N, C-alpha and C positions, 0 to 999 in steps of 0.2 A: 835549631834542631830540625830536621826533616825526618819524615817517617822512614822507618827502616823497612827496606823492600824484601830482604833476604828471607824473613820468616814466613811470608804469605804469598810469594809469587807462585809456588807450587799450588797453593790453595786457589789462586785466580785460574790457573790452568784447569784445575778439577771443576771449578765452578762452571767453565765454558761447557764441559761435557754434561753436567747435570742440567744446566739451563736448556740445552738443546733438547735433552730427553724430556724434560718436564713440560716445556712449551708445545711440543708436538707440532700441530699444524699451524700455530700461530707464528712459527718462524718459517720463512720461505726458503726452499732449497737453494735459491740463487744468491744467498747472502755470501758476499765474498770473503775469502779467508782473512781473518783479523778484523773483520767489519763488525757491525752491530745489528740488532734487531730492527733498526730504523733503516734497513736496506729497502731497495725498490720493492713495493708491494705492501710494505707495513708502516708507511708514513701517515701520520695524521694531516689533514688538510684544512682543518678549521682553526678558530681561535679558542684558546683556553685562558681563563683567569683564575689565579690561585694566590693563596697568601698564608702567612703563618710563621713558623719557626725561623727565627734569625740564625739559629745554630746551623741550619742546612742552606743559608742564603749563598754562601760561596759555592757550595755544591751545585745548587739549582743554576746559578749564573753559568757555570762551566758546562753543565748538561744542556742547557738551552742553546748556548753557543754551538756546541757540537751537533746537537740534534738539528738545529736550523741549517747547519752546513750540508746536511744530507736531506732534510725535509724542509725545503725552501717555502713551501705553501703553508706550513704550520705556523701559527702564532701563538707564543706562550708568555704571559705576563705573570711573573711571580714577584710578590711583595713581601719582605720580611717584616711583618707587623707584630710578631710574637705568636706564641702557640695559642694562647687564649683568644686572641683577636681572630686568628685563622679559623678556628673551631666555630666561633660564633658566625663568621662570614659564610662558612659552608653551611651551617644549620639555617641561616636566613636566606640562602640561595644567592648570595652575592659572589661566591667563589665556586668554581667547578670542582676543585678539590683542595684539600688544605694540608699543611705540614704541621705536625705537632710533636714536641719532644716527649710527650706523655700520651699513652693510649687514651681513648674516650672514657670518661668516667661514666657510672651507670646512668646518672641523669642526662649527660650529654649524649650517650649512646642512644638513649630513647628518643631524644629530639632528632638525632642524625638519621636514625632508622625511619622516623616518620617523614623526614625530608625526602629520603630515597623512595619511599612508597612501594616500590616493587620488590624490595629486597633490603637486607641489612647494609649499614655503612661498614666498610671494611677498615681495619687498622693494619696497614701494610708496612712493615719495617723496611726502610730504604737507605738510611744513613746512620753509620756508627760515628757518634761524635764524642770522643773522649773528652772529659771535663778536666782541665788543668787547674790545679791551685797555683795561682801566679802571685808574685810578690815583687816589691821594689825596695830593696834594702842594700845599700852600698856595702861592698866588701863580703857579702854573704852569697856563696854559690853552693849549689847542691844541698840546699835546705831539706831536711828530712822530717816528716810529720806523720803522726798516726791520728786515727779517727777521733779519739777522746781529745787530743789536743786541738784539732781543727774545730771540733765542736765548741771548746771553751773559748777559742779566739772569736768565732762568729757569734757567739752569745754573749761576749763581753767579759767573760770570767778571767780571760788572760788579756792583759792590755798593754804589756810592754814586751819588746822583742827579746830582752834578756831574761824573761821569766824562767824559773828553774824547770818547768815542764818542757819548754822548747830547748833549753840547754841540755837536758838530759838525753835528748834525742840527736844532739849535734855536738858530740864531743870534739873539742878544739876549735869550734867555730867562734869567731869574734863577733858576738851578738851585741848590737848597741842597746843602750837603756832608753831608746826613744819610744814614743807611744806608737801602738799598732792602730792603723786606721782600716777597719774592715769595710770592704766595698761589696754590695750585693745589687742585684737587679731591682730597679724601682717599678718596672712594669711587670704584668703576670707573665711567667716564663716557664716552659717545660724544663729549662735548664735548672732554674731554681727548684722545681719540684724534684727533678732527679738528684740534685746535690743534697736537699734536705732529706730526701728518701734515704740516700746513703748514710747521713748521719743519724737518722732515726733507727736504722737497722744495725749500724756498727757502734754507735756511741749512745745508747739508750739512756744511760745514767747521766750523761752530760748535755744531752740535747733533748728537751722536753717541748719542742714546738711542733713536732710532727712534720708533715711534709705537705706542701701546697705550691701552686703556681705563684701565688703572692708571698712575699717575704713576711714572715711573722715575728721573728726575734727582734728584741729591742736594740737600740742603738745603731751604730754603723752608719755608712753613707751609701745612698741609693744612686745608680746610674742607669739610664735608659738604654736598653738593648745591649747586645754583646759588644758592639764596637764602642759604645759609650763606657762600658766597664773597662775594656782594654785600654782605652784612650786615658781614662782616669789614673789607672795604675802606672801607665807608662810616664804620666807627667807628675806623679805625687810620691815622693819618697815616704817610706814607712807604710805603704799600703799592701794589702793582701786581698785577693778576690778569687772567684771561680769564674771560669769562662772556657768555651770550647777551644780545643787544641789549635784549630785553624786560625782563630783570632789571637791566641797567644803567640803563634808563630809569626803571623803577619805583623805583630807589634814588637817582635823580638823580646818578649818578656821572659824573666826567669820562671822556672816551674819547679815545684817542690816534688821529691820523691815521696810517694805515699805507701804506708805499710799496709800490706794485704793480709788476708787470713792465714797465710802460710808463714807470716812473720818477717817477710822480705819488704825492704824499702825499694819499690819499684819505679824505674823511670817510665814516663809516659811515651809510648811509641804506638804505632798502629798494631804492631804484633802483640804487644802486652794488652792493649785494650780488646783486641780480637779474642784473646784467650777467655776473657770474662764473658763475652757475648755468646761464645761457643756453648758455655755452661747455662745459658738462659732457658727457662722452660716457656713453652707456648701455652698460654692459658685460655686463648680464644677458642672458639668452636667453628667447624666448618672451614671456610677460607679466611676467617678472621684470624690475624696473627699477633694478637696482643700477647706481650712477653713479660715474664717476671724475671728480673735480674738478681742474681745472687751478689750482693755487694760485699758480703763476707767471704767471697771465694777463697778457697785454699789452693787453687790450681797454681803450681809453681810459675813465676814469671808474669802472673796476671796483674794488671793495673785495675783497681777496684772501682774507680769513679768513672762510669761511662753512661752515656744515654743513646737511646735509639730514636731517631726521628722517623715517625710514621707518616706516610701519605694516607689521608683519609678520603675515601672515595666510594660511591655507591656500587655495590656489586651489580645491581641490575636497575634499568629503568632511566638512567641519566640520558638526556638528549645528546650529551657530548661523550657518551661511552667510548666510541671508536677512537676519538682523539685522545681521551684520558688513557685508554688501554695502549695505544701506539706509544705515547710518551713514556709511560712507566715500564713498557717493555724495554725501551732503550735504557732508562736509568738503572734497571736491575740487570741488564745484560753485562756480559764480561767487559765489553768496551766501555760501558757507562760507569761501572765500578772501578775499573782500573784508571780511569781518567782522574779519580779523586786522590790517588796515592801521593801526590806532591802537594795537596791542599789541606793537609792536616786532618784527614779522615782515614778511617780503616775500611777496606772493602768487606762487604758481607761474607761471613764464613760460608763455605760450600754448603754446609747442612742447612743454613738459613736461607741462602740464595735460592735453593731448589724448591722450598716451600713458597718463597716470594713469587717465583715464576709461575707456580700453580695458581696462586691467589690472583695474580694480575690477568692470567688467562681466563679466569671466571668472569671478569668484568664484560657485561653486555648490555 
């Protein structure tokens, strides 16, 4: 399944207008039609070291390739070490910016602000990474699940594929009596944080483990990083897991339809994920764009399990500020966002993209 383009191409066009208006003098007037903010006059010339979220690794690889094609003097090294590792690298000063699938928590924010010294560390949403519930069960296509059932599966309360709770959601499906092997991330991950946040917000009675980057529920099988989870599900019948759409598509995994707050079993597409992010509230202050996602969204057609990957960067005072700003100008541009449409990501909605452009413009 590839991302559906029809639902948001118009939004990308609107995004271009908003981005140019919001960035002001940060965009040069000689940017060619259809080009990006990495046109002549806005390229970085130094080296950047960054790490963090594996959810955005495929996006970063694509961005770096396209950015370097226009800005050959810039050097960017991004390693997908996981959100927790990326934040710690940023705080310790070994990463110029970090990628995290969760905004900085209060304790992390204080440490990051202290590292920046001249101003706060910003949480800048850059990648919408829909989280797929993937499974490997022969003869079962179009599996439908709701939040309570997902919670019971990943907490070990449902252990067989033909459990009555699953059967009730999938009338006519030939569900085997085989055991369910639930797979989770073994490393600290923003994907885990967002997935467990979804469960804690929408299936409170059945999920009593809260949300965190580290997996807390008993049982199940751990696998390192997103590609490790996808690989294990691909090779192991009877498994179920959560992983970003880009990794699910790359491994050709089956994806469940998930029931949203409107009562619809929704297929995961870029359009359906974008509808959930459009309803997210910005809870940060100033140019900090920390967001609160409504996992119980009642928006028709919205897919409820989504994450936003933030780029964590100093607003002021970084010796690499010009290079960071130039690169993030590109990643948030229309060219940068539209480059992701075939990689399993959803472009930033226009309303969010305009705020991102303002936030990036503040880096100095």
